[in-house]
RODO-2510 file (C-alpha; in nm, 4 decimals, decimal comma):
residues 592
     n   res          X          Y          Z
     1     m     0,0114     0,0101     0,0103
     2     q     0,1269     0,3220    -0,0776
     3     f     0,0632     0,6279     0,1780
     4     t     0,0495     0,9797     0,0781
     5     w    -0,0534     1,2733     0,2630
     6     k    -0,3796     1,3067     0,3972
     7     r    -0,5066     1,6577     0,3442
     8     m    -0,6453     1,8120     0,6371
     9     l    -0,4134     1,5913     0,8175
    10     g    -0,1510     1,7394     0,6777
    11     l    -0,2403     1,9969     0,8771
    12     s    -0,1897     1,8339     1,1305
    13     l     0,1221     1,9088     1,1743
    14     t    -0,0461     2,0084     1,4489
    15     a    -0,0840     1,7041     1,5286
    16     v     0,2608     1,6744     1,5462
    17     l     0,2428     1,8034     1,8339
    18     s     0,1898     1,4918     1,8988
    19     f     0,3555     1,3745     2,2515
    20     s     0,4577     1,0435     2,2930
    21     l     0,4845     0,8127     2,5227
    22     v     0,7737     0,7696     2,7591
    23     a     0,8422     0,4757     2,9504
    24     c     0,8758     0,6270     3,2727
    25     s     1,2076     0,5089     3,3919
    26     g     1,1478     0,3721     3,7418
    27     g     0,7926     0,3665     3,7307
    28     n     0,4894     0,1678     3,6196
    29     n     0,3899     0,3292     3,3110
    30     a     0,3562     0,1062     3,0000
    31     s     0,4979     0,2510     2,6849
    32     p     0,5016     0,0968     2,3386
    33     n     0,8548     0,0633     2,2217
    34     a     1,0349    -0,0278     1,9074
    35     s     0,9544    -0,4059     1,9629
    36     g     0,5944    -0,3076     1,8962
    37     g     0,4045    -0,2677     2,2298
    38     n     0,3835    -0,3487     2,5698
    39     n     0,1365    -0,5928     2,7400
    40     t     0,1623    -0,4147     3,0992
    41     q    -0,1099    -0,2068     3,1813
    42     s     0,0083     0,1487     3,2997
    43     e    -0,0469     0,2004     3,6624
    44     s    -0,0204     0,5885     3,6656
    45     a    -0,1543     0,6873     3,3511
    46     g    -0,4597     0,7715     3,5048
    47     n    -0,6630     0,6386     3,2307
    48     n    -0,9909     0,5405     3,4031
    49     s    -1,1529     0,6070     3,0527
    50     g    -1,4374     0,4403     3,1055
    51     g    -1,7008     0,6971     3,2721
    52     s    -1,9560     0,5730     3,4813
    53     g    -2,1071     0,2349     3,4757
    54     n    -2,2629    -0,0236     3,6919
    55     t    -1,9827    -0,1798     3,8688
    56     s    -1,9866    -0,5328     4,0442
    57     a    -1,7798    -0,6343     4,3520
    58     s    -1,5069    -0,7456     4,1011
    59     g    -1,4616    -0,4002     3,9777
    60     v    -1,5939    -0,4893     3,6260
    61     d    -1,9065    -0,3116     3,5015
    62     e    -2,1914    -0,4535     3,2844
    63     t    -1,9880    -0,3681     2,9587
    64     g    -1,6784    -0,5759     3,0622
    65     w    -1,4609    -0,2759     3,1681
    66     d    -1,2765    -0,3070     3,4935
    67     g    -1,1855     0,0784     3,5022
    68     k    -0,8844     0,0292     3,2874
    69     k    -0,9548    -0,2087     3,0021
    70     y    -1,2163    -0,4529     2,8883
    71     v    -1,1379    -0,7892     3,1000
    72     e    -1,2072    -0,9532     2,7449
    73     p    -1,1035    -0,7817     2,4433
    74     i    -1,3712    -0,6296     2,2528
    75     t    -1,3852    -0,5493     1,8803
    76     l    -1,4449    -0,2374     1,6904
    77     t    -1,5028    -0,2484     1,3168
    78     t    -1,4386     0,0646     1,1194
    79     v    -1,3071     0,1693     0,7797
    80     k    -1,0047     0,4191     0,7079
    81     g    -0,8963     0,6755     0,4869
    82     v    -0,5199     0,6787     0,4929
    83     g    -0,3688     1,0312     0,4662
    84     t    -0,0705     1,1159     0,2651
    85     n     0,1177     1,2082     0,6021
    86     y     0,0798     0,8456     0,7458
    87     f     0,4209     0,6932     0,7684
    88     f     0,5032     0,3365     0,8896
    89     k     0,7561     0,1414     0,9629
    90     t     0,8958    -0,1646     0,7482
    91     g     0,6442    -0,4278     0,7872
    92     e     0,3592    -0,2212     0,9437
    93     t     0,0470    -0,1233     0,8017
    94     m    -0,2789     0,0398     0,9082
    95     e    -0,4226    -0,3112     1,0427
    96     n    -0,0879    -0,4014     1,2046
    97     n     0,1204    -0,1368     1,3934
    98     v     0,2239    -0,0162     1,7170
    99     l    -0,0728     0,1756     1,8033
   100     q    -0,3049    -0,0922     1,6923
   101     k    -0,1398    -0,3278     1,9306
   102     y    -0,0942    -0,1037     2,2338
   103     m    -0,4627    -0,0093     2,2521
   104     k    -0,5755    -0,3710     2,2387
   105     d    -0,3065    -0,4774     2,5209
   106     n    -0,3672    -0,1960     2,7270
   107     l    -0,7583    -0,0900     2,6907
   108     g    -0,8910    -0,4503     2,5488
   109     i    -0,9914    -0,2610     2,2255
   110     d    -0,9217    -0,4256     1,9180
   111     v    -0,9900    -0,2275     1,6116
   112     k    -1,0533    -0,3872     1,2715
   113     y    -1,0807    -0,2365     0,9378
   114     d    -1,3356    -0,3432     0,6913
   115     w    -1,1369    -0,1701     0,3890
   116     v    -0,8562     0,0761     0,4155
   117     v    -0,8183     0,3206     0,1271
   118     t    -0,5227     0,5867     0,0193
   119     d    -0,7134     0,9013     0,0788
   120     t    -0,6350     1,0915    -0,2485
   121     n    -0,8868     1,2473    -0,4498
   122     d    -1,1536     1,2401    -0,1842
   123     a    -1,1477     0,8587    -0,2043
   124     y    -1,2346     0,7873     0,1358
   125     k    -1,5375     1,0089     0,0805
   126     t    -1,6424     0,8389    -0,2719
   127     k    -1,6232     0,4950    -0,1054
   128     l    -1,8456     0,6289     0,1824
   129     r    -2,0710     0,7380    -0,0297
   130     l    -2,0893     0,4420    -0,2522
   131     m    -2,1449     0,2170     0,0442
   132     l    -2,4461     0,4438     0,1519
   133     s    -2,5778     0,4377    -0,2042
   134     s    -2,5717     0,0580    -0,2342
   135     g    -2,7162     0,0441     0,1207
   136     e    -2,4176    -0,1708     0,2130
   137     k    -2,3839    -0,2328     0,6179
   138     m    -2,1992     0,0158     0,8118
   139     p    -1,9161    -0,0817     1,0515
   140     d    -1,9268     0,0079     1,4323
   141     v    -1,7882     0,3291     1,3902
   142     i    -1,7423     0,5796     1,1076
   143     t    -1,4845     0,8779     1,1808
   144     y    -1,5119     1,1443     0,8972
   145     r    -1,3373     1,4799     0,8509
   146     g    -1,4793     1,6893     0,5451
   147     d    -1,7742     1,8098     0,3892
   148     i    -2,0941     1,8395     0,6172
   149     e    -2,2888     1,6865     0,3327
   150     t    -2,1477     1,3542     0,3768
   151     v    -2,1916     1,3508     0,7707
   152     n    -2,5624     1,4370     0,6788
   153     m    -2,5671     1,1474     0,4400
   154     l    -2,4238     0,9232     0,7140
   155     i    -2,6714     1,0484     0,9649
   156     d    -2,9881     1,0275     0,7359
   157     s    -2,8901     0,6494     0,6489
   158     g    -3,0488     0,5670     0,9722
   159     q    -2,7683     0,3183     1,0617
   160     f    -2,6398     0,5457     1,3341
   161     m    -2,7498     0,5954     1,6876
   162     d    -2,8050     0,9073     1,9010
   163     v    -2,4758     0,9302     2,0744
   164     g    -2,5867     1,1894     2,3464
   165     e    -2,6592     0,9554     2,6703
   166     l    -2,3524     0,7886     2,5682
   167     f    -2,1424     1,1404     2,5761
   168     d    -2,2917     1,2116     2,8606
   169     k    -2,2278     0,9052     3,0534
   170     y    -1,8895     0,7800     2,9277
   171     a    -1,7131     1,1192     2,8132
   172     d    -1,4421     1,2493     3,0202
   173     d    -1,4049     1,5858     3,2020
   174     a    -1,1597     1,7267     2,9371
   175     y    -1,3496     1,6046     2,6580
   176     k    -1,6823     1,7585     2,8042
   177     q    -1,4883     2,0860     2,8731
   178     g    -1,3561     2,1203     2,5350
   179     v    -1,7163     2,0817     2,3887
   180     a    -1,8661     2,3076     2,6314
   181     l    -1,6321     2,5767     2,5273
   182     n    -1,8753     2,6723     2,2210
   183     p    -2,2365     2,6105     2,2671
   184     d    -2,2518     2,5547     1,8870
   185     t    -2,0603     2,2398     1,8779
   186     w    -2,3550     2,0064     1,8480
   187     l    -2,5656     2,2292     1,6286
   188     a    -2,4643     2,0646     1,2996
   189     v    -2,5261     1,6958     1,3887
   190     t    -2,8479     1,7602     1,6156
   191     r    -3,2014     1,5869     1,5000
   192     d    -3,5093     1,6457     1,6923
   193     g    -3,2866     1,7176     1,9945
   194     k    -3,0828     1,4020     1,9333
   195     r    -2,6785     1,4136     1,9030
   196     m    -2,6148     1,2009     1,6312
   197     a    -2,2380     1,2253     1,5962
   198     l    -1,9456     1,2960     1,8464
   199     p    -1,7409     1,5749     1,7593
   200     v    -1,3478     1,5267     1,7059
   201     l    -1,2059     1,8227     1,8736
   202     d    -0,9363     2,0435     1,7140
   203     y    -0,7267     2,3075     1,8403
   204     a    -0,8789     2,6655     1,8408
   205     y    -0,7465     2,8943     1,5637
   206     n    -0,5583     2,6075     1,4234
   207     g    -0,7366     2,6692     1,0733
   208     d    -0,7250     3,0269     1,0695
   209     l    -0,5083     3,1632     0,7823
   210     v    -0,2079     3,3806     0,7290
   211     l    -0,0098     3,4740     0,4093
   212     w     0,3051     3,3044     0,3467
   213     l     0,5558     3,4467     0,1020
   214     r     0,8895     3,3332    -0,0526
   215     q     1,1217     3,5274     0,1929
   216     d     1,4255     3,4231    -0,0371
   217     w     1,2501     3,5574    -0,3160
   218     m     1,1247     3,9054    -0,0927
   219     d     1,4968     3,9508    -0,0093
   220     k     1,6387     3,8831    -0,3554
   221     l     1,4067     4,1583    -0,5154
   222     g     1,4012     4,3878    -0,2347
   223     l     1,0475     4,4002    -0,1375
   224     q     0,8758     4,5040     0,1759
   225     a     0,6020     4,3349     0,3839
   226     p     0,2664     4,3934     0,2210
   227     k     0,0243     4,5791     0,4301
   228     t    -0,2743     4,6465     0,1779
   229     l    -0,3969     4,4526    -0,1355
   230     a    -0,2144     4,6774    -0,3750
   231     d     0,1147     4,6210    -0,1931
   232     f     0,0367     4,2505    -0,2508
   233     e    -0,0376     4,3099    -0,6067
   234     n     0,3069     4,4744    -0,6540
   235     i     0,4861     4,1866    -0,4919
   236     m     0,3086     3,9375    -0,7117
   237     d     0,4032     4,1433    -1,0091
   238     a     0,7594     4,1238    -0,9084
   239     f     0,7382     3,7505    -0,8625
   240     v     0,6009     3,7132    -1,1924
   241     n     0,8135     3,9570    -1,3993
   242     q     1,1487     3,9797    -1,2135
   243     d     1,2592     3,6137    -1,2292
   244     p     1,2919     3,5684    -0,8601
   245     d     1,4282     3,2307    -0,9263
   246     g     1,7243     3,3150    -1,1263
   247     n     1,6704     3,0770    -1,4128
   248     g     1,6266     3,3243    -1,6672
   249     k     1,2579     3,2154    -1,7671
   250     k     0,9491     3,3778    -1,6998
   251     d     0,8085     3,0804    -1,5290
   252     t     0,6902     3,2112    -1,1703
   253     i     0,3552     3,3015    -1,0401
   254     g     0,2271     3,5121    -0,7632
   255     l     0,0004     3,3386    -0,5785
   256     a    -0,0523     2,9405    -0,5057
   257     a    -0,4342     2,8649    -0,5535
   258     g    -0,6741     2,5818    -0,6287
   259     f    -1,0340     2,6516    -0,6505
   260     k    -1,1316     2,3252    -0,8236
   261     n    -1,4151     2,2341    -0,5483
   262     t    -1,4699     2,5899    -0,3521
   263     y    -1,3656     2,9287    -0,3093
   264     l    -1,3298     2,8891     0,0704
   265     n    -1,0781     2,6610     0,1022
   266     w    -0,8533     2,5264     0,4192
   267     m    -0,5339     2,5759     0,1963
   268     t    -0,4476     2,7713    -0,1048
   269     d    -0,7377     2,9744     0,0178
   270     i    -0,8461     3,2797    -0,1761
   271     s    -1,1995     3,3588     0,0033
   272     w    -0,9608     3,6129     0,1972
   273     v    -0,9992     3,8299    -0,1621
   274     f    -1,3637     3,8641    -0,1059
   275     g    -1,3302     3,9413     0,2625
   276     d    -1,1436     4,2231     0,1615
   277     y    -1,4415     4,3603    -0,0035
   278     g    -1,6771     4,2874     0,2669
   279     t    -1,8061     3,9191     0,2220
   280     l    -1,7074     3,5469     0,2229
   281     p    -1,7995     3,3110    -0,0428
   282     g    -1,9631     2,9792     0,0462
   283     q    -2,0751     3,0389     0,4149
   284     w    -2,3714     3,2449     0,5713
   285     n    -2,2448     3,5896     0,6832
   286     k    -2,4523     3,8278     0,9182
   287     a    -2,5919     4,1305     0,7405
   288     a    -2,6433     4,4892     0,8631
   289     d    -3,0030     4,4061     0,9676
   290     g    -2,8975     4,0894     1,1647
   291     s    -3,0339     3,8461     0,8944
   292     l    -2,8122     3,5915     0,7349
   293     t    -2,7127     3,5967     0,3786
   294     y    -2,5137     3,3782     0,1569
   295     g    -2,1758     3,5193     0,0617
   296     s    -2,1197     3,3660    -0,2596
   297     v    -2,3925     3,5913    -0,4068
   298     d    -2,3365     3,9021    -0,2082
   299     p    -2,2656     4,2169    -0,4398
   300     a    -1,9092     4,2438    -0,2814
   301     a    -1,8077     3,8923    -0,4288
   302     k    -1,8566     4,0693    -0,7813
   303     q    -1,5834     4,3137    -0,6701
   304     a    -1,3454     4,0177    -0,5466
   305     l    -1,4061     3,8266    -0,8601
   306     t    -1,3083     4,1218    -1,0933
   307     t    -0,9518     4,1434    -0,8962
   308     l    -0,9337     3,7681    -0,9539
   309     k    -0,9899     3,8096    -1,3028
   310     t    -0,7123     4,0824    -1,3296
   311     w    -0,4733     3,8545    -1,1358
   312     m    -0,5243     3,5583    -1,3912
   313     d    -0,4665     3,8273    -1,6685
   314     k    -0,1669     3,9423    -1,5340
   315     g    -0,0323     3,5790    -1,4673
   316     y    -0,0351     3,6197    -1,0909
   317     l    -0,2481     3,2866    -1,0809
   318     s    -0,1840     2,9836    -1,2578
   319     k    -0,3922     2,8997    -1,5625
   320     d    -0,4364     2,5561    -1,3785
   321     s    -0,5986     2,6890    -1,0396
   322     g    -0,9356     2,5943    -1,1500
   323     v    -0,8362     2,2231    -1,1852
   324     l    -0,6372     2,2247    -0,8666
   325     d    -0,7775     2,1436    -0,5325
   326     e    -0,5953     2,2579    -0,1911
   327     t    -0,3280     1,9640    -0,1956
   328     t    -0,2371     2,0131    -0,5762
   329     g    -0,2681     2,3749    -0,5708
   330     s    -0,0213     2,4005    -0,2795
   331     e     0,2325     2,1929    -0,5135
   332     l     0,2957     2,5447    -0,7039
   333     f     0,4409     2,6833    -0,4015
   334     t     0,6198     2,3713    -0,2889
   335     k     0,7557     2,3043    -0,6159
   336     g     0,9162     2,6347    -0,6388
   337     k     0,6653     2,7907    -0,9063
   338     a     0,4425     3,0245    -0,6774
   339     g     0,5788     3,3117    -0,4476
   340     a     0,2902     3,2989    -0,2160
   341     i     0,0221     3,0645    -0,0734
   342     v    -0,2591     3,1355     0,1907
   343     g    -0,3099     2,8720     0,4640
   344     p    -0,2784     2,7776     0,8243
   345     n    -0,0236     2,8089     1,0742
   346     w     0,1070     2,5080     1,0759
   347     m     0,1802     2,4726     0,7124
   348     p     0,6112     2,4554     0,8070
   349     d     0,5493     2,1259     0,9251
   350     w     0,3428     2,0369     0,6390
   351     p     0,3509     2,0821     0,3151
   352     f     0,6820     2,3378     0,3388
   353     s     0,9074     2,0525     0,4073
   354     d     0,8689     1,9511     0,0446
   355     l     0,9366     2,2991    -0,0790
   356     l     1,2786     2,2584     0,1338
   357     n     1,3542     1,9329    -0,0340
   358     n     1,2692     2,0728    -0,3538
   359     v     1,4249     2,3967    -0,3766
   360     p     1,7416     2,4190    -0,1419
   361     g     1,8014     2,7497     0,0204
   362     s     1,4307     2,8550     0,0119
   363     k     1,2887     3,0446     0,2912
   364     y     0,9259     3,1363     0,3904
   365     k     0,7675     3,3610     0,6283
   366     a     0,4185     3,4441     0,7449
   367     y     0,2559     3,7651     0,6974
   368     p    -0,0738     3,9157     0,8119
   369     i    -0,3689     3,8939     0,5455
   370     p    -0,3540     4,2422     0,3594
   371     v    -0,6122     4,4837     0,4245
   372     g    -0,8638     4,5567     0,1166
   373     p    -0,9017     4,8906    -0,0993
   374     d    -1,1754     5,0223     0,1434
   375     g    -1,0239     4,9302     0,4414
   376     k    -1,2119     4,6223     0,4780
   377     i    -1,0559     4,2741     0,5812
   378     g    -1,1938     3,9646     0,6438
   379     a    -1,0991     3,5718     0,6828
   380     q    -1,2543     3,2587     0,7482
   381     s    -1,2564     3,1142     1,1057
   382     g    -1,3184     2,7654     1,2419
   383     n    -1,6352     2,7892     1,4102
   384     p    -1,6643     2,5397     1,7136
   385     s    -1,3410     2,3655     1,7264
   386     v    -1,4294     2,0578     1,5484
   387     n    -1,2234     1,8535     1,2942
   388     g    -1,4349     1,5721     1,2086
   389     w    -1,7289     1,3548     1,3212
   390     m    -1,7746     1,0027     1,4778
   391     l    -2,0643     0,8069     1,4283
   392     i    -2,1642     0,4780     1,6168
   393     n    -2,3539     0,2097     1,4450
   394     k    -2,7146     0,1433     1,5880
   395     n    -2,6196    -0,2275     1,6167
   396     a    -2,2671    -0,1989     1,7633
   397     k    -2,2116    -0,4350     2,0320
   398     h    -1,9829    -0,2014     2,2423
   399     p    -2,0661     0,1939     2,1662
   400     e    -1,9422     0,2930     2,4569
   401     a    -1,5885     0,1775     2,3674
   402     l    -1,5138     0,4721     2,1010
   403     l    -1,5814     0,6951     2,4205
   404     r    -1,3145     0,5324     2,6340
   405     y    -1,0574     0,4927     2,3306
   406     y    -1,1052     0,8754     2,2823
   407     n    -1,0892     0,9459     2,6761
   408     f    -0,7512     0,7576     2,6713
   409     f    -0,5856     0,9993     2,4689
   410     f    -0,7658     1,2990     2,6420
   411     e    -0,5996     1,1737     2,9789
   412     n    -0,2642     1,0470     2,8729
   413     w    -0,2035     1,2210     2,5385
   414     a    -0,3524     1,5908     2,4825
   415     n    -0,1724     1,7255     2,7846
   416     p     0,0555     1,4767     2,9533
   417     e     0,2008     1,4973     3,2848
   418     k     0,5928     1,5169     3,3427
   419     g     0,6580     1,1685     3,3539
   420     g     0,3426     1,0447     3,1971
   421     i     0,3477     0,7777     2,9349
   422     f     0,2958     0,9931     2,6458
   423     e     0,5722     1,2595     2,7629
   424     n     0,8206     1,2468     2,4441
   425     g     0,5963     1,0886     2,1945
   426     f     0,3932     0,7678     2,1354
   427     a     0,6774     0,5167     2,0982
   428     e     1,0433     0,5107     2,1358
   429     g     1,2053     0,4205     1,7835
   430     y     0,9092     0,5599     1,6136
   431     d     0,8579     0,9207     1,6862
   432     w     1,1210     1,0031     1,9258
   433     a     1,4327     0,8623     2,0738
   434     k     1,6723     0,9233     2,3628
   435     l     2,0202     1,0259     2,3226
   436     p     2,3195     0,9086     2,5348
   437     d     2,2891     1,2241     2,7235
   438     g     1,9334     1,1682     2,8129
   439     s     1,8087     1,4300     2,5560
   440     i     1,5225     1,3514     2,3209
   441     t     1,5559     1,3421     1,9601
   442     k     1,3078     1,3445     1,6786
   443     d     1,5652     1,3172     1,3945
   444     p     1,5803     0,9713     1,2017
   445     q     1,7993     1,1196     0,9710
   446     k     2,0652     1,1975     1,1896
   447     y     2,0448     0,8964     1,4364
   448     p     1,9319     0,6203     1,2098
   449     d     2,0312     0,3408     1,4563
   450     l     1,7881     0,4861     1,7025
   451     f     1,5077     0,4702     1,4375
   452     p     1,5189     0,1369     1,3119
   453     g     1,2996     0,0283     1,0283
   454     y     1,2463     0,3362     0,8787
   455     a     1,1748     0,3260     0,4911
   456     d     1,2091     0,7139     0,4316
   457     r     1,4101     0,8877     0,6848
   458     t     1,3005     1,2318     0,5788
   459     k     0,9679     1,1647     0,7463
   460     l     0,8866     1,0970     1,0915
   461     v     0,6735     0,8253     1,1478
   462     e     0,4047     0,9237     1,4039
   463     p     0,1911     0,6313     1,5192
   464     i    -0,0720     0,8729     1,6665
   465     y    -0,2116     0,9470     1,3100
   466     y    -0,3077     0,5774     1,3211
   467     s    -0,5748     0,6675     1,5771
   468     l    -0,9361     0,6184     1,5201
   469     t    -0,9702     0,9924     1,6260
   470     f    -0,7206     1,1111     1,3901
   471     e    -0,4506     1,2652     1,5992
   472     g    -0,5210     1,0867     1,9459
   473     a    -0,7020     1,3935     2,1153
   474     r    -0,6596     1,7841     2,1271
   475     i    -0,7506     2,0496     2,4153
   476     p    -0,8918     2,3163     2,1738
   477     a    -0,7440     2,5974     2,3858
   478     l    -0,3972     2,4528     2,4629
   479     y    -0,2335     2,4964     2,1402
   480     a    -0,2711     2,8593     2,0766
   481     d    -0,1818     2,9479     2,4445
   482     t     0,1185     2,7254     2,4210
   483     m     0,2332     2,8884     2,0837
   484     l     0,1694     3,2370     2,2206
   485     k     0,3851     3,1738     2,5364
   486     l     0,6592     3,0580     2,3225
   487     a     0,6211     3,3496     2,0789
   488     n     0,6428     3,5888     2,3765
   489     g     0,9645     3,4210     2,4899
   490     g     0,7793     3,2067     2,7721
   491     t     1,0159     2,8837     2,8886
   492     p     0,8494     2,5757     2,8028
   493     e     0,7712     2,3948     3,1460
   494     t     0,5196     2,1256     3,0889
   495     p     0,5628     1,8300     2,8669
   496     y     0,3340     1,9811     2,6002
   497     e     0,4981     2,3051     2,6006
   498     v     0,8395     2,1200     2,5936
   499     q     0,7418     1,8968     2,3077
   500     t     0,5766     2,2034     2,1319
   501     a     0,8813     2,3872     2,1529
   502     a     1,0813     2,0894     2,0250
   503     i     0,8550     2,0293     1,7466
   504     r     0,7517     2,3645     1,6189
   505     k     0,9477     2,5530     1,3811
   506     p     1,0167     2,9440     1,4357
   507     e     0,7973     3,0258     1,1423
   508     n     0,5342     2,8390     1,2713
   509     i     0,5161     2,9974     1,5956
   510     e     0,5314     3,3266     1,4291
   511     g     0,2640     3,2161     1,2121
   512     m     0,0389     3,1425     1,5027
   513     k     0,1203     3,4598     1,6761
   514     i     0,0110     3,6427     1,3680
   515     v    -0,3157     3,4513     1,3895
   516     m    -0,4041     3,5466     1,7236
   517     d    -0,2917     3,9214     1,6496
   518     q    -0,5191     3,9502     1,3744
   519     k    -0,7831     3,7396     1,5187
   520     d    -1,0661     4,0197     1,4989
   521     i    -1,0566     3,9662     1,1265
   522     r    -1,2403     3,6409     1,1533
   523     m    -1,5784     3,6183     0,9679
   524     k    -1,8241     3,3343     1,1458
   525     n    -2,0305     3,1003     0,9240
   526     y    -2,3215     3,1848     1,1246
   527     f    -2,5168     2,8724     0,9920
   528     q    -2,4122     2,5711     1,1980
   529     g    -2,7368     2,3561     1,1529
   530     p    -2,7751     2,0527     0,9702
   531     l    -2,8591     2,0941     0,5825
   532     t    -3,2197     2,2278     0,5378
   533     e    -3,4896     2,0479     0,3414
   534     t    -3,4103     2,2621     0,0083
   535     m    -3,0168     2,2440     0,0688
   536     k    -3,0700     1,8611     0,0531
   537     s    -3,2115     1,8767    -0,2878
   538     k    -3,0555     2,1874    -0,4198
   539     n    -2,7068     2,2429    -0,2974
   540     e    -2,5413     2,0492    -0,5597
   541     l    -2,7085     2,2064    -0,8285
   542     l    -2,6722     2,5823    -0,6494
   543     n    -2,2922     2,5209    -0,6050
   544     k    -2,2305     2,4215    -0,9570
   545     l    -2,4086     2,7298    -1,0686
   546     v    -2,1638     2,9531    -0,8630
   547     n    -1,8376     2,7591    -0,9174
   548     e    -1,8892     2,7432    -1,2838
   549     t    -1,9811     3,1118    -1,3168
   550     y    -1,6967     3,2122    -1,0668
   551     s    -1,4494     3,0098    -1,2750
   552     k    -1,5733     3,1566    -1,6274
   553     i    -1,5630     3,5184    -1,4730
   554     i    -1,1885     3,4463    -1,3528
   555     y    -1,0818     3,3070    -1,6810
   556     g    -1,2542     3,5684    -1,8932
   557     q    -1,4906     3,3387    -2,0536
   558     t    -1,7862     3,5204    -1,9609
   559     p    -1,8375     3,9073    -1,8711
   560     i    -1,8474     4,0051    -1,5361
   561     d    -2,1952     4,1124    -1,5379
   562     q    -2,2981     3,7562    -1,5540
   563     f    -2,2322     3,7443    -1,2031
   564     d    -2,5894     3,9356    -1,1665
   565     k    -2,7569     3,6840    -1,3801
   566     m    -2,6092     3,4091    -1,1728
   567     v    -2,7580     3,5607    -0,8533
   568     s    -3,0863     3,5880    -1,0096
   569     d    -3,0634     3,2123    -1,1138
   570     w    -2,9650     3,1301    -0,7699
   571     k    -3,2425     3,3000    -0,6174
   572     k    -3,5160     3,1375    -0,8497
   573     s    -3,3640     2,7930    -0,8234
   574     g    -3,3801     2,7412    -0,4605
   575     g    -3,1517     3,0120    -0,3146
   576     d    -3,4325     3,2229    -0,1707
   577     q    -3,5970     2,9416    -0,0317
   578     i    -3,2896     2,8211     0,1520
   579     t    -3,2095     3,1700     0,2690
   580     k    -3,5697     3,1728     0,4213
   581     e    -3,4670     2,8140     0,5867
   582     v    -3,1310     2,9243     0,7183
   583     n    -3,2753     3,2395     0,8738
   584     e    -3,5495     3,0218     1,0447
   585     w    -3,3131     2,7963     1,1819
   586     y    -3,0936     3,0767     1,3238
   587     q    -3,3673     3,2525     1,4749
   588     s    -3,4649     2,9228     1,6323
   589     a    -3,1146     2,8293     1,7685
   590     n    -3,1127     3,1760     1,9004
   591     n    -3,4435     3,1581     2,0985
   592     k    -3,3339     2,8198     2,2607
***
């Protein structure tokens, strides 16, 4: 099987954060190791990940849980889309790896995969939708991060259960507190008061965007930091016309963009250009009268499209941008063809490592999003800190097991105590190793003997990615707080802070500080509910109408005034009804 990056995950660099597990010398902690796991249950890990239950005199509750593990191992079936940032040691796979073995040995939870697919070009989503359309039986657990339409389709299949009582009974305090940070967290998956999917929590502000520029090009051409959209256009013009890579050819562009699927991307984003005119496409913004309006049909979007057409005409954008998605669009930057890209703070972890490999000597630096011509500025924001959903089959024999699995990572991984089992990483010889002087290294290229079985030493093998819950568990507020502390010169103290300081590149930390300094530009998507009735039948048609019109305008295949006809068609084809339904939902949600 070939593994490649997983988009979002990529992101994950965050993930990166990953901590790991350390065998506490002299203690009782159990830690996976290079030999592939440890059968000894940790005594001090505090993994009472069981929530409450009716416990007998033997300490075993009605589900077979003794407070630390299932006395008799249970099985959870699932399916998996393997991201391009998943790396394995030689001989290990998604079905047979150090994390899989550890969770079975220490929690008694054996995860089995009905199928595994390399998740490129939405292969995982496509396979899930094929299962739904064919009426195929679903596994015990489905975890999904991506479009809410697919989550809705899973819920509407009727194969999954209300998880509200499970959450209330079995979720640990850290998970509950993370969910409680944002009262909107459950809105997207609530049906008639029932909570139909468990949120996978993410770090707050982790999806907010900054402008990344090729700093070596900036320095070579004597360019200054952009403050306005006009400044940025001057920079792009220099990137296109002043041969920044010095190869004597006019083969470089300004901005890496990919709008094949959407104009509101998690990477290679251009929605911020719309924000500079006062709207954001693809989401529901609040109008001056307090009602919700769809940003893609806002008059301000016409101004943004005019600007983007100009950029395409001048070669600031690649002619291929309309057929590229977030991942393939980012390759314009990582292959040294584009001088700018807009994306999250964690991009130095991925995919910028590819830039450094492809273009030796290249440098990059984060900058604030430039201000628009009328002083307006806006960028997308992650609403609730949710980066995926988990659905549990109605017929699962141990539905509570997923909560216990997730609890384990909150209690042991998300913010480990000093001496805890995940203090340094997940497994020695995988994502960390100890040097003779007792210090920790995560460099398999420099210390190959300490990281045996690596097929590619340029990539750190991080078993945490193999987890059912994507990156183990994340406490929403912890990441930004820690990054700000480091950015302001604070001394890392806790294992999480020490790990963050060791893993995060200076450019990453600086990028997160810019996110927080500029957090007032965030534009919330005020619609957080399930798809409305008209959305279910019309969304695909309306999205196609918008995207095709946008693309034709940007490529000059149709005049800019076609925008007005598109808006009229959108309204008549279901948009007005959707707007009515969205505002009814919004009023209802606010009255609760």
